[in-house]
All heavy atoms as a GROMACS GRO file, in nm:
protein
  579
    1MET      N    1   0.085  -0.121   0.002
    1MET     CA    2  -0.005   0.003  -0.002
    1MET      C    3   0.081   0.126  -0.006
    1MET      O    4   0.054   0.233  -0.058
    1MET     CB    5  -0.094   0.004   0.119
    1MET     CG    6  -0.216  -0.073   0.106
    1MET     SD    7  -0.327  -0.023   0.238
    1MET     CE    8  -0.477  -0.030   0.144
    2ALA      N    9   0.204   0.124   0.069
    2ALA     CA   10   0.283   0.237   0.068
    2ALA      C   11   0.329   0.277  -0.063
    2ALA      O   12   0.334   0.394  -0.104
    2ALA     CB   13   0.396   0.221   0.165
    3GLU      N   14   0.354   0.174  -0.150
    3GLU     CA   15   0.406   0.201  -0.294
    3GLU      C   16   0.292   0.271  -0.364
    3GLU      O   17   0.315   0.360  -0.451
    3GLU     CB   18   0.441   0.076  -0.353
    3GLU     CG   19   0.568   0.013  -0.298
    3GLU     CD   20   0.602  -0.120  -0.357
    3GLU    OE1   21   0.628  -0.105  -0.481
    3GLU    OE2   22   0.606  -0.221  -0.295
    4GLU      N   23   0.168   0.234  -0.342
    4GLU     CA   24   0.052   0.298  -0.420
    4GLU      C   25   0.041   0.443  -0.378
    4GLU      O   26   0.016   0.516  -0.468
    4GLU     CB   27  -0.080   0.222  -0.386
    4GLU     CG   28  -0.083   0.080  -0.438
    4GLU     CD   29  -0.211   0.009  -0.395
    4GLU    OE1   30  -0.315   0.086  -0.356
    4GLU    OE2   31  -0.219  -0.114  -0.404
    5LYS      N   32   0.061   0.473  -0.247
    5LYS     CA   33   0.055   0.613  -0.214
    5LYS      C   34   0.166   0.700  -0.280
    5LYS      O   35   0.131   0.812  -0.328
    5LYS     CB   36   0.065   0.636  -0.070
    5LYS     CG   37  -0.060   0.578   0.009
    5LYS     CD   38  -0.041   0.606   0.165
    5LYS     CE   39  -0.170   0.545   0.224
    5LYS     NZ   40  -0.150   0.570   0.384
    6VAL      N   41   0.276   0.635  -0.285
    6VAL     CA   42   0.391   0.712  -0.354
    6VAL      C   43   0.362   0.740  -0.504
    6VAL      O   44   0.380   0.847  -0.554
    6VAL     CB   45   0.523   0.629  -0.336
    6VAL    CG1   46   0.634   0.697  -0.417
    6VAL    CG2   47   0.561   0.629  -0.186
    7THR      N   48   0.315   0.638  -0.572
    7THR     CA   49   0.280   0.657  -0.710
    7THR      C   50   0.167   0.760  -0.740
    7THR      O   51   0.169   0.825  -0.833
    7THR     CB   52   0.250   0.521  -0.778
    7THR    OG1   53   0.136   0.461  -0.716
    7THR    CG2   54   0.372   0.430  -0.774
    8LYS      N   55   0.069   0.762  -0.645
    8LYS     CA   56  -0.042   0.847  -0.660
    8LYS      C   57   0.013   0.991  -0.641
    8LYS      O   58  -0.024   1.084  -0.722
    8LYS     CB   59  -0.154   0.819  -0.556
    8LYS     CG   60  -0.230   0.694  -0.596
    8LYS     CD   61  -0.340   0.679  -0.498
    8LYS     CE   62  -0.420   0.552  -0.525
    8LYS     NZ   63  -0.531   0.531  -0.428
    9THR      N   64   0.091   1.014  -0.538
    9THR     CA   65   0.141   1.164  -0.516
    9THR      C   66   0.240   1.191  -0.638
    9THR      O   67   0.241   1.304  -0.672
    9THR     CB   68   0.218   1.166  -0.395
    9THR    OG1   69   0.317   1.063  -0.376
    9THR    CG2   70   0.123   1.150  -0.267
   10ALA      N   71   0.315   1.096  -0.681
   10ALA     CA   72   0.406   1.128  -0.797
   10ALA      C   73   0.326   1.166  -0.916
   10ALA      O   74   0.365   1.249  -0.995
   10ALA     CB   75   0.498   1.014  -0.825
   11ALA      N   76   0.221   1.096  -0.936
   11ALA     CA   77   0.130   1.124  -1.056
   11ALA      C   78   0.072   1.260  -1.048
   11ALA      O   79   0.038   1.323  -1.148
   11ALA     CB   80   0.019   1.022  -1.067
   12LYS      N   81   0.045   1.316  -0.927
   12LYS     CA   82  -0.021   1.444  -0.912
   12LYS      C   83   0.076   1.558  -0.932
   12LYS      O   84   0.040   1.667  -0.962
   12LYS     CB   85  -0.077   1.453  -0.768
   12LYS     CG   86  -0.203   1.375  -0.748
   12LYS     CD   87  -0.253   1.388  -0.606
   12LYS     CE   88  -0.377   1.297  -0.576
   12LYS     NZ   89  -0.425   1.326  -0.444
   13LYS      N   90   0.209   1.533  -0.921
   13LYS     CA   91   0.307   1.641  -0.944
   13LYS      C   92   0.311   1.692  -1.086
   13LYS      O   93   0.299   1.607  -1.180
   13LYS     CB   94   0.442   1.590  -0.907
   13LYS     CG   95   0.458   1.576  -0.762
   13LYS     CD   96   0.602   1.541  -0.731
   13LYS     CE   97   0.625   1.514  -0.587
   13LYS     NZ   98   0.758   1.475  -0.554
   14LYS      N   99   0.310   1.823  -1.107
   14LYS     CA  100   0.319   1.869  -1.243
   14LYS      C  101   0.458   1.870  -1.285
   14LYS      O  102   0.553   1.872  -1.211
   14LYS     CB  103   0.264   2.016  -1.241
   14LYS     CG  104   0.131   2.033  -1.197
   14LYS     CD  105   0.080   2.175  -1.208
   14LYS     CE  106  -0.068   2.187  -1.164
   14LYS     NZ  107  -0.114   2.328  -1.160
   15PRO      N  108   0.486   1.852  -1.419
   15PRO     CA  109   0.618   1.850  -1.473
   15PRO      C  110   0.673   1.984  -1.454
   15PRO      O  111   0.611   2.097  -1.442
   15PRO     CB  112   0.598   1.820  -1.624
   15PRO     CG  113   0.456   1.854  -1.652
   15PRO     CD  114   0.380   1.836  -1.520
   16ALA      N  115   0.813   1.991  -1.455
   16ALA     CA  116   0.879   2.113  -1.427
   16ALA      C  117   0.855   2.208  -1.536
   16ALA      O  118   0.838   2.176  -1.658
   16ALA     CB  119   1.041   2.084  -1.422
   17ALA      N  120   0.838   2.330  -1.502
   17ALA     CA  121   0.809   2.440  -1.604
   17ALA      C  122   0.924   2.461  -1.697
   17ALA      O  123   1.047   2.457  -1.659
   17ALA     CB  124   0.782   2.570  -1.528
   18LYS      N  125   0.896   2.471  -1.823
   18LYS     CA  126   0.995   2.484  -1.931
   18LYS      C  127   1.053   2.635  -1.911
   18LYS      O  128   0.984   2.715  -1.871
   18LYS     CB  129   0.943   2.476  -2.072
   18LYS     CG  130   0.890   2.330  -2.096
   18LYS     CD  131   0.847   2.317  -2.232
   18LYS     CE  132   0.796   2.183  -2.269
   18LYS     NZ  133   0.755   2.158  -2.402
   19LYS      N  134   1.188   2.645  -1.939
   19LYS     CA  135   1.239   2.771  -1.931
   19LYS      C  136   1.183   2.864  -2.034
   19LYS      O  137   1.155   2.825  -2.148
   19LYS     CB  138   1.399   2.758  -1.961
   19LYS     CG  139   1.478   2.880  -1.930
   19LYS     CD  140   1.630   2.859  -1.956
   19LYS     CE  141   1.705   2.983  -1.924
   19LYS     NZ  142   1.844   2.965  -1.947
   20ALA      N  143   1.155   2.987  -1.990
   20ALA     CA  144   1.098   3.087  -2.075
   20ALA      C  145   1.180   3.116  -2.202
   20ALA      O  146   1.304   3.103  -2.198
   20ALA     CB  147   1.078   3.216  -1.992
   21ALA      N  148   1.115   3.154  -2.312
   21ALA     CA  149   1.191   3.177  -2.435
   21ALA      C  150   1.281   3.296  -2.412
   21ALA      O  151   1.392   3.295  -2.474
   21ALA     CB  152   1.088   3.203  -2.547
   22GLY      N  153   1.254   3.379  -2.336
   22GLY     CA  154   1.337   3.500  -2.308
   22GLY      C  155   1.288   3.572  -2.183
   22GLY      O  156   1.191   3.546  -2.118
   23SER      N  157   1.360   3.665  -2.140
   23SER     CA  158   1.327   3.754  -2.019
   23SER      C  159   1.372   3.888  -2.048
   23SER      O  160   1.454   3.919  -2.135
   23SER     CB  161   1.392   3.696  -1.898
   23SER     OG  162   1.536   3.699  -1.909
   24VAL      N  163   1.307   3.974  -1.969
   24VAL     CA  164   1.331   4.121  -1.988
   24VAL      C  165   1.365   4.173  -1.843
   24VAL      O  166   1.305   4.134  -1.749
   24VAL     CB  167   1.205   4.198  -2.035
   24VAL    CG1  168   1.230   4.339  -2.038
   24VAL    CG2  169   1.158   4.133  -2.166
   25THR      N  170   1.474   4.240  -1.840
   25THR     CA  171   1.514   4.315  -1.712
   25THR      C  172   1.459   4.458  -1.717
   25THR      O  173   1.485   4.534  -1.811
   25THR     CB  174   1.674   4.317  -1.697
   25THR    OG1  175   1.711   4.183  -1.709
   25THR    CG2  176   1.710   4.381  -1.568
   26ILE      N  177   1.386   4.496  -1.616
   26ILE     CA  178   1.315   4.627  -1.615
   26ILE      C  179   1.365   4.705  -1.494
   26ILE      O  180   1.375   4.651  -1.380
   26ILE     CB  181   1.165   4.607  -1.611
   26ILE    CG1  182   1.116   4.517  -1.723
   26ILE    CG2  183   1.096   4.744  -1.623
   26ILE    CD1  184   0.980   4.460  -1.702
   27LYS      N  185   1.395   4.824  -1.519
   27LYS     CA  186   1.448   4.922  -1.406
   27LYS      C  187   1.362   5.042  -1.406
   27LYS      O  188   1.342   5.111  -1.502
   27LYS     CB  189   1.597   4.954  -1.421
   27LYS     CG  190   1.645   5.037  -1.311
   27LYS     CD  191   1.799   5.074  -1.337
   27LYS     CE  192   1.844   5.160  -1.223
   27LYS     NZ  193   1.993   5.184  -1.246
   28LEU      N  194   1.311   5.081  -1.282
   28LEU     CA  195   1.231   5.204  -1.270
   28LEU      C  196   1.325   5.321  -1.253
   28LEU      O  197   1.409   5.316  -1.167
   28LEU     CB  198   1.137   5.192  -1.150
   28LEU     CG  199   1.039   5.307  -1.123
   28LEU    CD1  200   0.936   5.310  -1.234
   28LEU    CD2  201   0.972   5.290  -0.987
   29THR      N  202   1.315   5.414  -1.352
   29THR     CA  203   1.406   5.524  -1.348
   29THR      C  204   1.345   5.650  -1.314
   29THR      O  205   1.421   5.761  -1.284
   29THR     CB  206   1.477   5.544  -1.483
   29THR    OG1  207   1.370   5.562  -1.588
   29THR    CG2  208   1.559   5.414  -1.526
   30ARG      N  209   1.223   5.671  -1.313
   30ARG     CA  210   1.144   5.789  -1.282
   30ARG      C  211   1.052   5.760  -1.163
   30ARG      O  212   0.999   5.654  -1.150
   30ARG     CB  213   1.066   5.836  -1.408
   30ARG     CG  214   1.142   5.867  -1.529
   30ARG     CD  215   1.227   5.991  -1.530
   30ARG     NE  216   1.151   6.116  -1.496
   30ARG     CZ  217   1.103   6.191  -1.599
   30ARG    NH1  218   1.120   6.169  -1.726
   30ARG    NH2  219   1.036   6.308  -1.557
   31SER      N  220   1.025   5.862  -1.091
   31SER     CA  221   0.936   5.852  -0.973
   31SER      C  222   0.792   5.824  -1.008
   31SER      O  223   0.748   5.866  -1.105
   31SER     CB  224   0.949   5.981  -0.886
   31SER     OG  225   0.857   5.974  -0.771
   32LEU      N  226   0.726   5.757  -0.912
   32LEU     CA  227   0.579   5.728  -0.926
   32LEU      C  228   0.498   5.845  -0.873
   32LEU      O  229   0.375   5.847  -0.888
   32LEU     CB  230   0.538   5.597  -0.852
   32LEU     CG  231   0.605   5.479  -0.913
   32LEU    CD1  232   0.575   5.355  -0.828
   32LEU    CD2  233   0.570   5.450  -1.057
   33ILE      N  234   0.557   5.947  -0.814
   33ILE     CA  235   0.483   6.054  -0.752
   33ILE      C  236   0.421   6.138  -0.868
   33ILE      O  237   0.485   6.178  -0.967
   33ILE     CB  238   0.576   6.142  -0.674
   33ILE    CG1  239   0.628   6.064  -0.552
   33ILE    CG2  240   0.513   6.274  -0.621
   33ILE    CD1  241   0.741   6.137  -0.473
   34GLY      N  242   0.291   6.161  -0.842
   34GLY     CA  243   0.220   6.251  -0.949
   34GLY      C  244   0.179   6.166  -1.063
   34GLY      O  245   0.118   6.233  -1.155
   35ARG      N  246   0.184   6.045  -1.069
   35ARG     CA  247   0.151   5.958  -1.187
   35ARG      C  248   0.002   5.913  -1.163
   35ARG      O  249  -0.051   5.916  -1.053
   35ARG     CB  250   0.242   5.839  -1.200
   35ARG     CG  251   0.384   5.862  -1.216
   35ARG     CD  252   0.406   5.941  -1.335
   35ARG     NE  253   0.553   5.978  -1.337
   35ARG     CZ  254   0.617   6.042  -1.437
   35ARG    NH1  255   0.546   6.089  -1.541
   35ARG    NH2  256   0.746   6.067  -1.429
   36SER      N  257  -0.054   5.873  -1.273
   36SER     CA  258  -0.199   5.819  -1.264
   36SER      C  259  -0.194   5.694  -1.184
   36SER      O  260  -0.094   5.627  -1.176
   36SER     CB  261  -0.260   5.806  -1.406
   36SER     OG  262  -0.199   5.695  -1.468
   37GLU      N  263  -0.314   5.667  -1.138
   37GLU     CA  264  -0.332   5.531  -1.065
   37GLU      C  265  -0.300   5.415  -1.148
   37GLU      O  266  -0.246   5.319  -1.104
   37GLU     CB  267  -0.478   5.524  -1.006
   37GLU     CG  268  -0.496   5.624  -0.896
   37GLU     CD  269  -0.642   5.601  -0.835
   37GLU    OE1  270  -0.704   5.504  -0.861
   37GLU    OE2  271  -0.690   5.707  -0.776
   38LYS      N  272  -0.336   5.425  -1.272
   38LYS     CA  273  -0.315   5.313  -1.369
   38LYS      C  274  -0.158   5.286  -1.390
   38LYS      O  275  -0.117   5.177  -1.385
   38LYS     CB  276  -0.373   5.344  -1.502
   38LYS     CG  277  -0.357   5.237  -1.603
   38LYS     CD  278  -0.419   5.271  -1.734
   38LYS     CE  279  -0.404   5.167  -1.843
   38LYS     NZ  280  -0.468   5.204  -1.973
   39GLN      N  281  -0.085   5.394  -1.398
   39GLN     CA  282   0.056   5.388  -1.412
   39GLN      C  283   0.120   5.326  -1.286
   39GLN      O  284   0.218   5.234  -1.292
   39GLN     CB  285   0.125   5.506  -1.454
   39GLN     CG  286   0.084   5.552  -1.592
   39GLN     CD  287   0.136   5.695  -1.627
   39GLN    OE1  288   0.165   5.780  -1.526
   39GLN    NE2  289   0.146   5.729  -1.745
   40ILE      N  290   0.078   5.377  -1.172
   40ILE     CA  291   0.131   5.317  -1.048
   40ILE      C  292   0.099   5.175  -1.029
   40ILE      O  293   0.190   5.092  -0.992
   40ILE     CB  294   0.078   5.406  -0.930
   40ILE    CG1  295   0.125   5.548  -0.931
   40ILE    CG2  296   0.116   5.335  -0.788
   40ILE    CD1  297   0.065   5.636  -0.834
   41ALA      N  298  -0.022   5.144  -1.066
   41ALA     CA  299  -0.060   4.996  -1.047
   41ALA      C  300   0.016   4.906  -1.147
   41ALA      O  301   0.056   4.794  -1.111
   41ALA     CB  302  -0.204   4.982  -1.083
   42THR      N  303   0.047   4.963  -1.262
   42THR     CA  304   0.130   4.887  -1.362
   42THR      C  305   0.271   4.865  -1.320
   42THR      O  306   0.322   4.750  -1.316
   42THR     CB  307   0.123   4.960  -1.500
   42THR    OG1  308  -0.006   4.970  -1.552
   42THR    CG2  309   0.207   4.871  -1.599
   43ALA      N  310   0.322   4.963  -1.254
   43ALA     CA  311   0.466   4.956  -1.206
   43ALA      C  312   0.459   4.848  -1.089
   43ALA      O  313   0.553   4.768  -1.078
   43ALA     CB  314   0.512   5.090  -1.154
   44LYS      N  315   0.369   4.865  -0.995
   44LYS     CA  316   0.357   4.769  -0.887
   44LYS      C  317   0.340   4.620  -0.934
   44LYS      O  318   0.395   4.527  -0.870
   44LYS     CB  319   0.260   4.822  -0.782
   44LYS     CG  320   0.309   4.943  -0.725
   44LYS     CD  321   0.230   4.968  -0.590
   44LYS     CE  322   0.290   5.092  -0.534
   44LYS     NZ  323   0.286   5.115  -0.403
   45SER      N  324   0.261   4.607  -1.043
   45SER     CA  325   0.232   4.470  -1.090
   45SER      C  326   0.364   4.416  -1.152
   45SER      O  327   0.379   4.289  -1.156
   45SER     CB  328   0.131   4.476  -1.206
   45SER     OG  329   0.162   4.535  -1.318
   46LEU      N  330   0.455   4.497  -1.194
   46LEU     CA  331   0.589   4.447  -1.241
   46LEU      C  332   0.684   4.425  -1.129
   46LEU      O  333   0.798   4.382  -1.139
   46LEU     CB  334   0.647   4.551  -1.342
   46LEU     CG  335   0.574   4.551  -1.472
   46LEU    CD1  336   0.626   4.671  -1.557
   46LEU    CD2  337   0.609   4.431  -1.558
   47GLY      N  338   0.646   4.469  -1.005
   47GLY     CA  339   0.734   4.448  -0.884
   47GLY      C  340   0.824   4.573  -0.865
   47GLY      O  341   0.925   4.565  -0.798
   48LEU      N  342   0.790   4.692  -0.922
   48LEU     CA  343   0.871   4.810  -0.906
   48LEU      C  344   0.797   4.895  -0.813
   48LEU      O  345   0.692   4.946  -0.835
   48LEU     CB  346   0.882   4.879  -1.044
   48LEU     CG  347   0.940   4.791  -1.153
   48LEU    CD1  348   0.931   4.860  -1.290
   48LEU    CD2  349   1.087   4.751  -1.130
   49LYS      N  350   0.868   4.934  -0.701
   49LYS     CA  351   0.816   5.017  -0.598
   49LYS      C  352   0.874   5.143  -0.587
   49LYS      O  353   0.807   5.249  -0.554
   49LYS     CB  354   0.821   4.938  -0.451
   49LYS     CG  355   0.741   4.811  -0.452
   49LYS     CD  356   0.759   4.748  -0.324
   49LYS     CE  357   0.680   4.620  -0.320
   49LYS     NZ  358   0.698   4.546  -0.191
   50ARG      N  359   1.015   5.159  -0.605
   50ARG     CA  360   1.078   5.291  -0.589
   50ARG      C  361   1.180   5.304  -0.694
   50ARG      O  362   1.220   5.197  -0.770
   50ARG     CB  363   1.140   5.302  -0.450
   50ARG     CG  364   1.235   5.188  -0.418
   50ARG     CD  365   1.286   5.213  -0.281
   50ARG     NE  366   1.177   5.174  -0.184
   50ARG     CZ  367   1.194   5.130  -0.068
   50ARG    NH1  368   1.312   5.105  -0.016
   50ARG    NH2  369   1.097   5.097   0.011
   51VAL      N  370   1.231   5.414  -0.717
   51VAL     CA  371   1.323   5.441  -0.817
   51VAL      C  372   1.453   5.362  -0.798
   51VAL      O  373   1.502   5.350  -0.686
   51VAL     CB  374   1.363   5.595  -0.820
   51VAL    CG1  375   1.478   5.623  -0.925
   51VAL    CG2  376   1.242   5.683  -0.857
   52GLY      N  377   1.498   5.299  -0.896
   52GLY     CA  378   1.607   5.215  -0.887
   52GLY      C  379   1.585   5.065  -0.871
   52GLY      O  380   1.671   4.984  -0.890
   53ASP      N  381   1.461   5.028  -0.848
   53ASP     CA  382   1.420   4.897  -0.834
   53ASP      C  383   1.434   4.823  -0.972
   53ASP      O  384   1.397   4.878  -1.070
   53ASP     CB  385   1.273   4.880  -0.796
   53ASP     CG  386   1.256   4.894  -0.644
   53ASP    OD1  387   1.358   4.897  -0.570
   53ASP    OD2  388   1.148   4.882  -0.590
   54THR      N  389   1.483   4.694  -0.970
   54THR     CA  390   1.504   4.618  -1.088
   54THR      C  391   1.436   4.483  -1.073
   54THR      O  392   1.433   4.425  -0.965
   54THR     CB  393   1.650   4.595  -1.119
   54THR    OG1  394   1.714   4.726  -1.127
   54THR    CG2  395   1.676   4.526  -1.249
   55THR      N  396   1.372   4.446  -1.181
   55THR     CA  397   1.301   4.310  -1.176
   55THR      C  398   1.328   4.241  -1.317
   55THR      O  399   1.357   4.300  -1.414
   55THR     CB  400   1.157   4.323  -1.151
   55THR    OG1  401   1.099   4.202  -1.143
   55THR    CG2  402   1.086   4.399  -1.261
   56VAL      N  403   1.322   4.113  -1.306
   56VAL     CA  404   1.328   4.029  -1.429
   56VAL      C  405   1.191   3.965  -1.455
   56VAL      O  406   1.134   3.902  -1.370
   56VAL     CB  407   1.429   3.925  -1.426
   56VAL    CG1  408   1.435   3.833  -1.541
   56VAL    CG2  409   1.566   3.984  -1.387
   57GLN      N  410   1.135   3.988  -1.573
   57GLN     CA  411   1.000   3.941  -1.615
   57GLN      C  412   1.014   3.852  -1.740
   57GLN      O  413   1.106   3.868  -1.817
   57GLN     CB  414   0.907   4.065  -1.638
   57GLN     CG  415   0.891   4.137  -1.515
   57GLN     CD  416   0.798   4.080  -1.404
   57GLN    OE1  417   0.705   3.996  -1.434
   57GLN    NE2  418   0.832   4.108  -1.278
   58PRO      N  419   0.919   3.763  -1.759
   58PRO     CA  420   0.917   3.683  -1.888
   58PRO      C  421   0.893   3.782  -1.998
   58PRO      O  422   0.811   3.878  -1.992
   58PRO     CB  423   0.809   3.584  -1.865
   58PRO     CG  424   0.719   3.636  -1.765
   58PRO     CD  425   0.807   3.732  -1.672
   59ASP      N  426   0.955   3.755  -2.115
   59ASP     CA  427   0.922   3.826  -2.240
   59ASP      C  428   0.807   3.774  -2.309
   59ASP      O  429   0.812   3.673  -2.386
   59ASP     CB  430   1.055   3.817  -2.328
   59ASP     CG  431   1.046   3.911  -2.441
   59ASP    OD1  432   0.954   4.003  -2.451
   59ASP    OD2  433   1.121   3.888  -2.540
   60ASN      N  434   0.692   3.833  -2.275
   60ASN     CA  435   0.561   3.790  -2.348
   60ASN      C  436   0.475   3.919  -2.370
   60ASN      O  437   0.517   4.020  -2.339
   60ASN     CB  438   0.490   3.693  -2.258
   60ASN     CG  439   0.463   3.735  -2.120
   60ASN    OD1  440   0.438   3.854  -2.092
   60ASN    ND2  441   0.446   3.652  -2.029
   61ALA      N  442   0.355   3.889  -2.430
   61ALA     CA  443   0.273   4.005  -2.471
   61ALA      C  444   0.227   4.088  -2.357
   61ALA      O  445   0.218   4.212  -2.353
   61ALA     CB  446   0.154   3.949  -2.556
   62ALA      N  447   0.202   4.022  -2.238
   62ALA     CA  448   0.155   4.089  -2.124
   62ALA      C  449   0.251   4.184  -2.065
   62ALA      O  450   0.223   4.310  -2.038
   62ALA     CB  451   0.105   3.990  -2.014
   63THR      N  452   0.371   4.132  -2.058
   63THR     CA  453   0.484   4.217  -2.005
   63THR      C  454   0.518   4.340  -2.099
   63THR      O  455   0.531   4.450  -2.064
   63THR     CB  456   0.615   4.134  -1.986
   63THR    OG1  457   0.585   4.027  -1.902
   63THR    CG2  458   0.718   4.216  -1.929
   64ALA      N  459   0.509   4.310  -2.233
   64ALA     CA  460   0.535   4.410  -2.332
   64ALA      C  461   0.429   4.518  -2.323
   64ALA      O  462   0.458   4.640  -2.335
   64ALA     CB  463   0.532   4.353  -2.478
   65GLY      N  464   0.300   4.485  -2.291
   65GLY     CA  465   0.191   4.587  -2.276
   65GLY      C  466   0.221   4.666  -2.150
   65GLY      O  467   0.194   4.789  -2.163
   66LYS      N  468   0.265   4.608  -2.047
   66LYS     CA  469   0.291   4.685  -1.919
   66LYS      C  470   0.410   4.779  -1.943
   66LYS      O  471   0.411   4.896  -1.904
   66LYS     CB  472   0.320   4.587  -1.806
   66LYS     CG  473   0.208   4.500  -1.764
   66LYS     CD  474   0.252   4.397  -1.662
   66LYS     CE  475   0.132   4.316  -1.629
   66LYS     NZ  476   0.167   4.209  -1.526
   67ILE      N  477   0.511   4.732  -2.018
   67ILE     CA  478   0.623   4.819  -2.038
   67ILE      C  479   0.581   4.932  -2.131
   67ILE      O  480   0.620   5.049  -2.107
   67ILE     CB  481   0.741   4.740  -2.109
   67ILE    CG1  482   0.801   4.644  -2.005
   67ILE    CG2  483   0.849   4.837  -2.157
   67ILE    CD1  484   0.900   4.548  -2.064
   68ASN      N  485   0.498   4.915  -2.228
   68ASN     CA  486   0.448   5.016  -2.315
   68ASN      C  487   0.367   5.122  -2.231
   68ASN      O  488   0.381   5.245  -2.261
   68ASN     CB  489   0.358   4.954  -2.424
   68ASN     CG  490   0.321   5.055  -2.522
   68ASN    OD1  491   0.409   5.136  -2.565
   68ASN    ND2  492   0.206   5.047  -2.577
   69THR      N  493   0.289   5.082  -2.134
   69THR     CA  494   0.207   5.171  -2.057
   69THR      C  495   0.305   5.262  -1.971
   69THR      O  496   0.268   5.383  -1.953
   69THR     CB  497   0.128   5.092  -1.953
   69THR    OG1  498   0.035   5.005  -2.028
   69THR    CG2  499   0.043   5.181  -1.872
   70ILE      N  500   0.413   5.227  -1.924
   70ILE     CA  501   0.498   5.304  -1.840
   70ILE      C  502   0.644   5.313  -1.903
   70ILE      O  503   0.741   5.348  -1.827
   70ILE     CB  504   0.506   5.255  -1.699
   70ILE    CG1  505   0.565   5.116  -1.693
   70ILE    CG2  506   0.374   5.263  -1.626
   70ILE    CD1  507   0.596   5.068  -1.552
   71SER      N  508   0.647   5.323  -2.039
   71SER     CA  509   0.781   5.315  -2.104
   71SER      C  510   0.857   5.442  -2.072
   71SER      O  511   0.982   5.448  -2.078
   71SER     CB  512   0.757   5.310  -2.258
   71SER     OG  513   0.684   5.417  -2.301
   72HIS      N  514   0.792   5.557  -2.046
   72HIS     CA  515   0.860   5.678  -2.010
   72HIS      C  516   0.925   5.687  -1.874
   72HIS      O  517   1.007   5.778  -1.840
   72HIS     CB  518   0.769   5.804  -2.027
   72HIS     CG  519   0.644   5.791  -1.940
   72HIS    ND1  520   0.545   5.704  -1.967
   72HIS    CD2  521   0.610   5.854  -1.829
   72HIS    CE1  522   0.453   5.712  -1.864
   72HIS    NE2  523   0.493   5.813  -1.782
   73MET      N  524   0.892   5.581  -1.796
   73MET     CA  525   0.945   5.578  -1.656
   73MET      C  526   1.043   5.468  -1.632
   73MET      O  527   1.098   5.456  -1.522
   73MET     CB  528   0.831   5.563  -1.560
   73MET     CG  529   0.733   5.674  -1.559
   73MET     SD  530   0.610   5.673  -1.428
   73MET     CE  531   0.545   5.506  -1.431
   74VAL      N  532   1.066   5.375  -1.730
   74VAL     CA  533   1.151   5.258  -1.711
   74VAL      C  534   1.252   5.247  -1.823
   74VAL      O  535   1.239   5.307  -1.924
   74VAL     CB  536   1.069   5.131  -1.714
   74VAL    CG1  537   0.970   5.122  -1.594
   74VAL    CG2  538   0.987   5.110  -1.841
   75GLU      N  539   1.362   5.174  -1.791
   75GLU     CA  540   1.463   5.133  -1.892
   75GLU      C  541   1.443   4.971  -1.888
   75GLU      O  542   1.423   4.903  -1.791
   75GLU     CB  543   1.597   5.168  -1.845
   75GLU     CG  544   1.626   5.314  -1.846
   75GLU     CD  545   1.768   5.345  -1.802
   75GLU    OE1  546   1.849   5.257  -1.752
   75GLU    OE2  547   1.802   5.463  -1.815
   76PHE      N  548   1.453   4.913  -2.004
   76PHE     CA  549   1.444   4.768  -2.017
   76PHE      C  550   1.544   4.716  -2.108
   76PHE      O  551   1.584   4.779  -2.208
   76PHE     CB  552   1.304   4.727  -2.050
   76PHE     CG  553   1.254   4.776  -2.177
   76PHE    CD1  554   1.256   4.692  -2.291
   76PHE    CD2  555   1.198   4.895  -2.194
   76PHE    CE1  556   1.211   4.742  -2.412
   76PHE    CE2  557   1.140   4.944  -2.312
   76PHE     CZ  558   1.159   4.861  -2.416
   77VAL      N  559   1.589   4.587  -2.077
   77VAL     CA  560   1.685   4.520  -2.169
   77VAL      C  561   1.636   4.375  -2.186
   77VAL      O  562   1.605   4.317  -2.080
   77VAL     CB  563   1.825   4.519  -2.104
   77VAL    CG1  564   1.927   4.443  -2.189
   77VAL    CG2  565   1.873   4.657  -2.076
   78LYS      N  566   1.636   4.329  -2.312
   78LYS     CA  567   1.593   4.198  -2.335
   78LYS      C  568   1.716   4.110  -2.305
   78LYS      O  569   1.826   4.137  -2.363
   78LYS     CB  570   1.547   4.173  -2.472
   78LYS     CG  571   1.410   4.245  -2.499
   78LYS     CD  572   1.355   4.204  -2.636
   78LYS     CE  573   1.215   4.272  -2.654
   78LYS     NZ  574   1.161   4.228  -2.781
   79ALA      N  575   1.691   4.003  -2.223
   79ALA     CA  576   1.812   3.917  -2.189
   79ALA      C  577   1.806   3.789  -2.261
   79ALA      O  578   1.703   3.744  -2.316
   79ALA     CB  579   1.809   3.895  -2.043
   0.00000   0.00000   0.00000
C-alpha cells in the first residue's frame, strides 16, 4: 500500500516548467509621484516600488503591454 501512495502523489506532481523563451530586465528610472493610478498599478504589478528597483520578467505580450504603458518611466533590456 505504501508504494501505491507514492505513485499516486508522484502522478499528481506537475512537470517542471519549461524555461521561458526569453526574459526582460526592467528598471524604474522615474518617480511614481504624481502619476496616474493606472501607471502606479502597472509599475507595482511588475514589482517596481521605488526608483532604482530592478526586476526580471518573462518576455511575453502581457509584459510588453505593461512596459508600453510606463515606457517613459522605465529602462528595459531583453536578456
